N, C-alpha and C positions, 0 to 999 in steps of 0.2 A: 704461417705463410711468409716466405721470404720475397718472392716476386710472383708476378702474374704475366702470362704471355698469351696473346690472342689477337683477334681481329678488332680493330678500332671501329665501332659502329656509330658512336656519337661523341662529339667533342665540343666543349665550351671552355672558355678561359679558366674556369675554376672547377670543372667537372668533366669526367669522361665515362663512357660505358664501353667495356671490352667484352666481347662474346667468346666464350670457350665452351664447346660441346653444347651449343644451343642454350646456354645460360649467360645472361648479361650481368656483369659485375660493375657496379658503380663505384668510382673512386674520386675522392677530392684531390685536386692537384694545385700546384702553384703556377703562377704565370710563366715562370721559367720553364717548367715542364711542358706547359702548353705550347710555348714557342718551339721547343725541340721536337714535338711529335705531331704538330698540326697537319703536316703533309704526308704522314706515314699511314700505311694500311695495317700492317702487322706490327705490333709494338710489344715491348717488354718493359714493365714498370716494377721497380722495387717497392715493396709495400710495408705499411704499418697499420695494424688493426688497433683502433682506439676504442676502448670501452668506457662509456660515460656512466658515471655513478652519482647518485644523490644519497648521501648517507651510506647505508648498506645495500641499497637497491640499484640494480643495473637499469638504466633508463634508455640506453641506446648503444648502437655499435656503428662506428664509422670506419671506412677503409680509405687510407691515403696512399697515393701513388707518386713515385719519383722517377724521373728519367735516368738520373745518375745516382749511384749508391752513395756518393759523397754528399749529395743534397739530403738524402734520407738521414745520414749520420748527423749532419748539422741540425736538421729538424728535431731529431731525438735529443740532441744535446740542449737545444733551445728549450724544449718542453720540460727538461729536467730542472730548469730554473723557476723558482717560485714567482708567480705572477705572469708567466708566459704559458698560455694554453695552446692547444693544437691550432686554433684559428688564428691566434696572434702570431705563432711561428710561421704559419702559411702566409700570413700577411707580410711578414718580414721577408720571406723568400719570394714574394711577388713584387715587393717594392725594390728589393736589391737582389743581385745574384748571390748564390751561395758563397762564392769567393769574396764578394764585397762585404757580406755579413761577417765572414771569417776575418777579413782584413780589418774591419772596423773594431771588432772585439780585440784582436791582437794588438792594435794600435791604441786601444783605449779611447776610441772616438765616440764619446758619449753623445755629442750633439747629433751625429748622423743616426745613431741607433734610436734616439728618442724622437727623431723627426718622423719615424714610422708611426702611423696611427695605432693607438692602443699601447704604446710604450712610453712610460713616464720616465723622468730622470732617475728615480730610485731603481726602477726595474732595469734600466739601461746600465746603471752602475753595477747592479747585482749580476747581470749577465756577463759583464766584463770580468768581474772578480772571480766568478765561479767557472768561467769557460776559457779564460785566457790560456791556461796550461793544458787544456784538454783538446783544443781544436787542431785538426790536421789540415791537409790541402783540400781544395774543392775546385770544381770546374764551373764555368759559366757558359751561357748560351747567348748569342746575339740574335736580333730579330731583323727581318727584312720584309719588304712587300710594298705594294702600292694599292690604291683603291680609286674607283671612279665615284661619282656622286651617289649612285644607287647603293654601292657597297659601303659608302661612308655612313649612310643611315643605318644599314645593317650592323656596321661596326659599333655605332653608338648604342644600339640596342643590346648588342652582345656585351659591350663593356659595362653597360648599366646592370645587366644580369650578373656579371662577374662581381661587381662591386657589392651588390646586394648579397650575393652568396658569401662574400668575405665579411659580412656583418655590418656593412655601411647602410644607413637609412636611405630609402629610395629618394626622398626629396633632396637630401644632401648630395647623394650620388649624381642625380640629374643636374643639380646646380654646378657641381665640379666638372662634369663632362661638358656641359654647355659652355662653361668658361674656357675650357681647353680648346674646344672645336672652333670657337669664335676667334681665338688668338693664334691658332696653329695652321700650318699648311695642310693641304688635303692628302698628302702622300703618306701620312703616318699610318702605322698598322694598328690593329686593335690592341695588341699588348703594349704598344707605346702610349696609346690613349689611356689605358688603364693605369699605367705607371705615372703618367703626368697627372691624372685625376687624383691618385693616391697622394701625391706630393702636394696637390692643391687643397686637400681637405684640412 
C-alpha cells in the first residue's frame, strides 16, 4: 500500500481514521501531518505498514500516514538507524518539521536531535553519520489558529491524549502541559501546545 485516499471521519493529533467503502482505516500520524489535514474532509496520506515482531512471531501491525511523501521518506530513513523505532521517528517528526530534521542531520546538529525525547547523544550521532549522505529535500507545514477558554480545555485534553499516544507517561504529560498552559498565552493551537510540552519534558 503506497497511499490511502478517502473521507476523514476522525482526527486526533497522533491518530486519524479514514473511511473507504464503509471501512475505517486507522493510521498513526505525526503532529506535522495533523496540522496539514485538520481542516480537510477528503484526504490522501502516503502510508507505511509496520509489522511488529518479537523473535520470529508477528505481534501486531500498525499503519502510519504522512501528508507529504517527503515526510514518509525521512521517516523511513530515520527508522533505518539502529536505536530509532517507528514511535521515536514519529516523535522526531512531531517535535520538528521534516525539513528541520533534515537540516539538523545535514548540519551535524547533535544537540538539536538529542533534545527530542527518546534520542540520546549516541543515537543522534549515529543518525547523522548514517543519514547525512542519504537525505534529500523535505517540506514543512505551519500551524495557525485561536481558541477561547472552552476550546482551551479541549485542546489540553487533546494534547494530553496525543502525548500519551506518543509514549509519554500520563503524569509526566499532564505536568508538562500544565507548565506550558500556565506560562503561555491562550491563543496557541493544540499542535503548538504539544510541541512546547515535548520540549519541556
